C-alpha positions in Angstrom: 64.0 -59.0 129.2 67.0 -56.9 131.0 67.3 -53.6 131.7 70.6 -51.7 130.6 73.0 -52.4 132.8 76.2 -52.4 133.1 78.0 -54.1 136.3 75.0 -55.5 137.5 75.6 -59.4 137.1 72.5 -59.4 135.2 71.7 -58.8 131.7 70.4 -55.8 131.1 70.9 -52.5 129.5 72.8 -50.1 131.5 74.2 -50.4 135.3 76.3 -52.4 137.8 74.3 -53.6 140.7 75.1 -52.5 144.2 78.0 -55.0 145.4 75.8 -55.4 148.5 73.1 -56.6 146.5 75.2 -59.2 144.3 78.8 -59.4 145.6 79.4 -63.0 144.7 77.8 -63.2 141.4 79.5 -63.1 138.2 78.6 -60.5 135.9 76.7 -61.8 133.0 75.9 -58.4 131.6 74.1 -57.4 128.3 72.9 -54.0 128.8 71.3 -52.8 131.9 71.6 -53.2 135.9 71.5 -55.8 138.5 69.1 -58.6 137.5 65.6 -59.0 139.1 64.3 -62.0 140.6 61.1 -61.8 138.6 59.2 -65.0 137.8 60.0 -67.2 135.1 57.6 -67.9 132.6 55.5 -71.1 133.3 55.5 -72.5 129.7 58.0 -74.4 128.0 58.8 -71.7 125.7 62.0 -69.9 126.5 61.0 -66.0 126.8 63.2 -63.0 127.9 62.9 -61.8 131.6 62.6 -58.2 132.3 65.5 -57.3 134.4 67.2 -54.1 136.0 69.7 -52.2 134.4 71.7 -50.8 137.1 75.2 -51.6 138.5 77.0 -50.0 141.6 80.5 -49.5 142.7 80.7 -51.7 146.2 81.6 -48.7 148.0 78.9 -46.3 149.9 79.3 -43.1 151.5 77.0 -41.8 154.2 78.5 -38.3 154.2 78.1 -37.0 150.5 78.6 -37.4 147.0 82.1 -39.4 146.2 84.6 -37.2 144.7 86.6 -37.5 141.4 89.8 -37.4 143.3 88.2 -40.0 146.0 87.5 -42.5 143.2 90.8 -41.8 141.6 93.0 -42.0 144.5 91.1 -45.1 146.5 89.5 -47.2 143.5 91.9 -46.2 140.7 88.9 -44.9 138.3 86.9 -42.0 137.6 83.6 -40.9 138.9 81.4 -37.9 138.7 78.7 -35.7 139.9 75.5 -34.6 138.2 76.9 -31.1 138.0 80.0 -32.8 136.1 78.0 -34.5 133.6 76.2 -31.0 133.2 79.3 -29.1 132.2 80.4 -32.3 130.1 77.6 -31.7 128.0 77.4 -27.9 128.2 73.8 -27.4 129.9 74.7 -24.7 132.0 74.0 -21.8 129.4 70.7 -23.2 128.4 69.6 -23.1 132.0 70.9 -19.6 132.3 68.5 -18.8 129.3 65.5 -20.7 131.2 65.5 -23.6 128.8 65.3 -26.4 131.7 62.5 -28.7 130.0 59.7 -26.6 131.4 56.7 -27.7 130.1 58.1 -31.3 129.1 57.3 -34.5 130.5 59.5 -37.3 130.8 58.1 -41.0 131.5 60.3 -43.2 133.0 59.4 -46.8 132.8 60.9 -49.3 135.6 59.5 -52.8 137.1 58.6 -52.3 141.1 60.0 -48.9 141.2 61.5 -47.8 144.5 59.4 -47.0 147.8 62.0 -44.3 148.6 62.3 -42.6 145.4 60.6 -39.2 146.5 62.7 -39.0 149.6 65.9 -39.9 147.9 65.5 -37.6 144.7 65.0 -34.7 147.6 68.1 -35.5 149.0 69.9 -35.5 145.8 68.2 -32.2 144.9 69.3 -30.6 148.4 73.1 -31.7 148.0 73.3 -30.2 144.4 70.7 -27.1 144.6 68.4 -28.5 142.4 64.9 -27.6 142.2 61.9 -30.1 142.9 60.7 -31.2 139.6 57.6 -29.2 138.8 55.3 -32.5 139.0 56.8 -35.8 140.1 53.8 -38.7 139.7 54.1 -42.1 140.5 51.5 -44.3 138.6 51.2 -48.1 138.6 48.9 -48.7 135.7 48.6 -52.5 135.4 48.7 -53.8 138.7 49.4 -53.0 142.3 53.2 -53.0 143.5 53.3 -55.9 146.0 57.0 -56.8 145.7 60.3 -54.4 146.2 63.9 -55.6 144.3 67.1 -53.4 144.9 68.3 -54.2 141.5 65.0 -52.4 140.2 65.4 -49.7 142.9 68.6 -48.9 142.0 67.8 -48.4 138.3 64.7 -46.3 139.3 66.8 -44.2 141.5 69.1 -43.5 138.5 66.8 -43.0 136.1 65.0 -40.4 138.0 68.0 -38.5 139.2 69.5 -38.2 136.4 66.6 -37.2 134.1 66.1 -35.1 136.4 69.6 -33.4 136.7 69.6 -32.9 132.8 66.2 -31.7 132.7 65.7 -29.9 136.1 62.4 -27.9 134.9 60.7 -31.1 133.4 57.8 -33.4 134.7 58.6 -36.6 135.8 56.1 -39.3 135.9 57.3 -42.6 137.3 55.4 -45.7 135.4 55.7 -48.8 137.2 54.7 -52.5 136.6 54.7 -55.2 138.5 56.3 -57.7 136.3 53.7 -60.7 136.3 53.2 -63.5 133.9 50.9 -63.0 131.2 50.3 -65.9 128.8 54.0 -67.2 129.4 55.5 -64.0 128.6 56.9 -62.0 131.7 57.2 -58.3 131.9 56.8 -57.1 128.7 53.1 -56.8 127.9 52.8 -55.0 131.0 55.3 -52.5 129.9 53.6 -51.9 126.7 50.3 -51.7 128.7 51.5 -49.2 131.0 53.0 -47.0 128.3 50.2 -47.0 126.5 48.1 -46.2 129.4 50.8 -43.1 130.1 50.6 -41.7 126.6 46.8 -41.9 126.7 46.5 -40.3 129.9 49.3 -38.0 130.5 50.8 -35.2 128.3 54.1 -37.4 127.6 56.7 -36.1 125.7 59.8 -38.5 126.0 59.7 -42.1 127.0 63.1 -43.3 128.7 63.7 -46.9 129.2 66.6 -48.9 130.4 65.9 -52.5 129.4 66.2 -54.8 126.8 66.3 -58.6 125.8 68.8 -60.2 123.3 66.8 -60.5 120.3 67.7 -64.3 119.7 65.9 -64.8 123.3 62.5 -64.2 121.5 61.7 -67.7 120.2 60.2 -67.0 117.1 61.6 -63.7 116.7 59.8 -60.5 115.3 56.8 -62.8 114.8 56.7 -63.4 118.5 56.7 -59.9 119.4 54.3 -59.1 116.8 51.8 -62.0 117.9 52.0 -60.5 121.5 51.4 -57.1 120.2 54.9 -55.8 121.7 55.5 -52.9 119.5 52.2 -51.2 120.2 53.4 -48.6 122.6 56.1 -47.6 120.1 53.2 -47.3 117.6 51.5 -45.3 119.5 54.2 -43.0 120.3 54.9 -42.7 117.0 51.4 -41.4 115.9 51.3 -39.1 119.2 54.6 -37.6 118.4 56.3 -39.0 121.6 60.0 -39.6 121.5 61.0 -43.1 123.1 64.5 -43.9 124.0 65.8 -47.3 124.7 69.5 -48.4 126.4 71.6 -50.3 123.8 73.0 -52.5 126.7 76.4 -52.8 128.6 77.7 -55.9 127.2 79.4 -54.6 124.2 79.0 -56.9 120.6 77.9 -59.8 123.2 74.3 -60.0 125.1 73.1 -63.1 127.1 70.9 -66.0 126.2 67.2 -66.9 128.1 69.2 -68.4 131.1 70.4 -64.3 131.8 73.9 -65.8 132.7 75.5 -67.6 129.7 76.4 -65.1 126.5 76.1 -66.0 122.9 79.5 -66.3 121.4 78.6 -64.5 118.2 77.8 -60.6 117.8 74.1 -60.1 118.7 71.9 -57.2 119.7 68.8 -56.6 121.6 65.5 -55.2 121.4 63.5 -52.5 122.0 66.7 -50.5 120.8 66.7 -52.2 117.9 63.4 -51.0 117.1 63.1 -48.6 113.9 60.7 -46.5 116.2 63.0 -46.2 119.0 66.1 -43.8 119.6 68.9 -46.5 120.8 71.4 -44.8 123.4 74.6 -46.4 123.7 77.7 -45.6 125.9 80.6 -43.2 126.2 83.5 -42.8 128.6 84.0 -39.0 129.6 87.7 -38.3 130.2 88.7 -35.3 132.2 91.7 -33.1 131.7 92.6 -29.7 132.3 89.0 -29.1 133.5 87.5 -30.1 130.3 85.7 -33.1 129.1 86.4 -35.3 125.8 84.6 -38.5 125.1 85.6 -41.9 123.9 83.8 -45.2 123.1 82.7 -46.9 126.2 84.5 -50.1 127.0 85.9 -51.0 130.5 86.2 -54.8 129.6 89.8 -55.0 130.1 90.3 -52.2 132.7 91.4 -53.8 136.0 90.7 -51.5 138.3 87.2 -51.3 137.1 86.7 -55.1 137.0 88.1 -55.5 140.4 85.7 -52.8 142.2 82.8 -54.1 140.1 83.2 -57.9 140.0 86.0 -58.4 142.4 88.3 -60.0 140.0 90.8 -58.9 137.4 88.6 -59.5 134.5 88.0 -59.4 131.9 84.0 -58.7 131.8 82.0 -57.6 129.3 81.5 -53.9 130.3 80.8 -52.0 126.8 78.7 -49.8 124.8 76.2 -52.2 123.0 75.7 -52.3 119.6 75.6 -54.4 116.5 73.1 -55.3 113.9 69.3 -56.1 114.2 68.3 -59.8 112.9 64.6 -58.4 113.3 65.1 -55.2 111.2 66.2 -53.9 107.7 67.6 -50.6 107.3 65.2 -47.8 108.2 65.2 -44.8 106.0 66.9 -42.8 108.0 69.8 -45.0 108.1 69.7 -45.7 104.5 72.8 -43.2 103.5 75.4 -44.9 106.2 77.8 -46.9 104.2 77.9 -50.4 103.6 78.6 -51.5 107.3 75.0 -52.1 108.1 74.8 -54.6 105.2 70.9 -53.6 104.8 70.1 -54.3 108.5 69.0 -51.9 111.4 72.1 -50.9 113.2 72.4 -49.4 116.8 73.0 -47.5 118.8 71.9 -43.9 117.1 73.5 -41.7 120.0 75.4 -42.1 122.9 75.8 -40.5 126.3 78.2 -41.4 129.8 78.0 -44.5 130.5 81.7 -45.9 131.7 82.2 -47.4 135.2 85.8 -45.9 134.9 83.6 -42.4 135.1 80.5 -44.0 137.4 78.1 -41.5 138.4 76.9 -40.7 141.8 73.5 -41.5 142.9 71.4 -41.1 146.6 69.3 -43.8 147.5 68.0 -45.4 151.0 65.6 -48.6 149.7 66.1 -51.7 152.0 68.4 -54.3 150.7 71.5 -51.9 150.0 73.7 -49.4 152.2 71.9 -46.2 152.6 74.0 -43.2 151.3 75.8 -42.2 147.9 77.0 -45.0 145.6 77.8 -45.2 142.1 76.3 -46.6 138.9 77.2 -46.6 135.4 76.1 -48.2 132.2 73.8 -47.3 129.2 70.9 -46.9 132.1 72.5 -44.2 132.9 73.1 -42.6 129.4 69.3 -43.2 128.6 67.6 -41.0 131.2 70.5 -38.5 130.7 69.4 -38.1 126.8 66.0 -38.1 127.7 66.6 -34.8 129.8 68.5 -33.4 126.7 65.3 -34.4 124.4 63.0 -32.5 127.0 65.2 -29.4 126.9 65.0 -29.6 123.1 60.8 -30.5 123.3 60.9 -26.8 125.4 62.5 -24.8 122.6 60.4 -26.4 120.1 57.1 -25.7 121.9 56.1 -29.5 121.7 57.1 -32.7 121.6 59.5 -33.8 118.8 58.4 -37.7 118.2 60.8 -39.8 116.4 64.0 -37.9 116.5 66.1 -40.3 114.4 66.1 -38.6 111.1 67.2 -35.4 112.6 69.7 -37.0 114.4 71.3 -38.6 111.0 70.5 -35.5 109.0 72.2 -33.6 111.8 75.3 -35.9 111.5 75.7 -35.9 107.5 75.6 -31.9 107.6 78.1 -32.1 110.4 76.3 -30.0 112.6 78.5 -28.5 115.8 76.3 -30.0 118.1 76.7 -33.4 117.4 80.5 -34.5 118.7 81.4 -37.4 116.6 83.4 -40.2 118.6 86.3 -41.9 116.9 88.0 -43.6 119.4 87.6 -46.8 121.1 85.4 -50.2 120.2 83.0 -52.6 121.9 84.8 -55.9 121.4 84.5 -57.7 124.7 85.9 -60.8 126.4 85.2 -63.4 129.1 85.2 -66.7 130.7 82.6 -69.3 129.9 81.9 -72.9 129.4 83.9 -75.9 130.0 87.2 -75.1 131.4 86.2 -71.5 131.7 87.4 -70.7 128.3 88.2 -67.2 127.5 85.8 -66.0 124.8 86.3 -63.0 122.7 83.5 -61.3 120.8 84.9 -59.1 118.1 82.7 -55.8 118.0 83.0 -52.8 115.9 85.2 -49.9 116.2 84.1 -46.2 116.6 85.0 -44.4 113.3 84.4 -41.0 111.6 80.9 -40.6 111.2 78.3 -43.3 112.0 79.5 -46.4 113.9 77.6 -49.5 116.0 79.3 -48.3 119.2 78.5 -44.8 119.6 76.0 -44.3 116.8 76.5 -40.8 115.1 78.5 -39.7 118.3 77.5 -37.8 121.2 76.7 -34.2 121.8 77.3 -30.6 122.8 73.9 -29.6 124.4 74.4 -25.8 124.1 74.6 -26.3 120.3 72.4 -29.5 120.0 69.4 -28.6 121.5 68.3 -25.8 119.4 69.5 -28.1 116.4 67.3 -30.8 117.4 64.4 -28.8 118.2 64.8 -27.1 114.8 65.1 -30.6 112.9 
């Protein structure tokens, strides 16, 4: 299984890993961050390995966050601070009204975690004038953390800092897992057990997951997932009215095979974001002009400056919002009114937030294995904790956890609610070099269109309007 990664040279769900960590590796992105060197299953049956989902630019500032102007002048791409992300989604007026996520708890699930996350969040908060979370607890309920991994530490840093940035009054519960083997299954059983423990012992309102695995990498398909009870945590969350989010991936319509290097040469999607009990979070690119932000579908595949600074090559590299049709699940009730584009299958994503590498965000980290200081991260691993923060704001307004929000999302979209911002530009078609002769392969994805699409879901949000709409839904 891979975390939502973007330029991470791994197969995950959301961000590029620090170039210092994986400078020479060619990106085999599939939705998360730099891949984790987790142990491979001992059995002969191929099994997805949990990987981190974060990608970082080969640039670190020790003096402070990297400004948009600095990125544009030196890297020829955009980058943003959390204050700019807040501005893009209009959360400021909510904070003024006291809507900060107070009383809600965001559970962030990451393998290994980061040994420096408490210090790093404190530095991050001091830089931007944010209050510390009312409560920040770290638990490892399924086994002592005996290993450290820079890729997962980067993922943890992004998840914690940006969930907190969007919901500064919410409690943070960081749930760490050791990613050991269980009957040949690497990582997933521990995550399931850890999430169930968290929900049974803490007042969890929303779970943020920045990892995924290509559905086809589960030998036996959905039957295997059911055999190992890997949906148990989501079924418990549904019962307890806990909102579960998962990154839709960073490889556009493509994704990687079990070897975490080779891409499928057909459109595929990933799990758990494809699970009907989960809200799949895709990616957009924020574009700043005249002090205002607009959103288009995230696709950096053919952007040469982005490729140069994330991979060291001119590309193309498959960096785009994950999305497509599930081979595991049929169309759930909340998607039944979508036009025939789904063909009877579950479509992902459901909603989208900022994820583009050409618009990466600043994080602060000091863990071993990467330069200490401010650096840039992108991918649906960014979008997912951001949306977790938005859900926490709505939880406060509602006065309780909202549970599975998918029906509400699609109703709001169908009713043209002003808090849903439709994204109608861009696509998640990707290209990459692979195989004998390093052949250029293109996986044709989907276009962002009016209404629902398999690039950005129902679109993105204006939080000032969306939060009360979601709470009332």
